[in-house]
N, C-alpha and C positions, 0 to 999 in steps of 0.2 A: 505493499498500497504504499503511497505517496504521501511521504510526511506530511503535506501541508493538510492534505485530506485525513491525515490520522489525527492531528490537531484540531479540527473543527468536528471530527465525530467525536472525541473525546471531550469536547467542551459539550457537544450536546448531550453527550451521557449526565457529565454531573450535573448540569441544569437539570435535567428530568429526575435526577436522585436529590436536590435539594431541599432540605426539610425531612429528610429521611436518616435514619441511622447510617444506610449503606453510603451514605457521602463520605462520610469518614474513612469507611474502608476504601472506596475509590481514590480516594486522596490520596492515600498512603499508596496502593499498587501505582499508582500514576507517579508518584513523588521521584518514583526511580528511573521513569521513561525521560529519554530525551526531550521527547515531543511535545510532552504537556505546558500548558499556558507559552506558547512561542509565538501566536498569533498577535498580530499588531491591535487586535481589538481587546485581549486578554493583558496584553502588556499596558495599553491606556489606562483599561480597569484598574489593573494594579496600581499604578502612577497617581490615578485619582485619588484611591485608597489613602495612601501615603502620604497624600497632599493635607487630605481631611484627618487624618491621626496626628500630624504637626500642628493643623489648625487647634486642634480638639486640645492636643499637649499645651499650647499656647494658651489659649483660655483658660485653662486649669491653672497655668502659673499665674495668671493674672489675679485669679480669685484667691490662689496660694497667699500670696505676697498681700494681697490687703487684710486676709483674714490673720495671717502672720503679725502683720504690724497693729492688730488687734481693731481695726476699724471696720465696722457695723458694715455688712455686703446685705443691703435688701435684696429682695425679689427680681423686683425691677432692674437692678444692676447686674445681677447674676444672669438673667435671663439675655440682656442684653449681647451680655461678654460670650456666654456660650450659642450664643443665636449667630455671631459674627462669622463669617467664613473669611476675611480679607487679612492673609497672614500677615501685611505689613501693619494695617491698623490694631490688631492685637499687640505689635511688638511697639508700636506708640503707646497703648494701655501699660503695656508692663513697663516699660519706664517711667510713664505717671504714677504706676502704682507704688514706685519705691518713694514718691513726695506728695502725695495729696493726702489733704488733711481729713475728707470725706471721699468716701467710694466714688460718688456720684461725680466729684470732681476729674474723675478720667475724661468723661465725656467733654470737658471743657476746651474751648479751642485758645 
């Protein structure tokens, strides 16, 4: 079988197994094969997942700094920080988290 076709079939099988216990067995089996997740679509999905993970970690860091400094973090501040998907904006807020007097001040320009 052509390796590119094999990638497509492997992805279809995993998609069909999603939500079942069999998907973990499938992933373990496929992790030993070179064809697994080589497609451009799979690579894009993995990169998007990594970006979302970095954003989530940075958002958690903003909240952690505020809380460790003893500042009260309201639900609206927490929600705004956690719902932000702009990595650079989260970086700005992380820098500000070390200096602000009130958590709400993160959003002041």
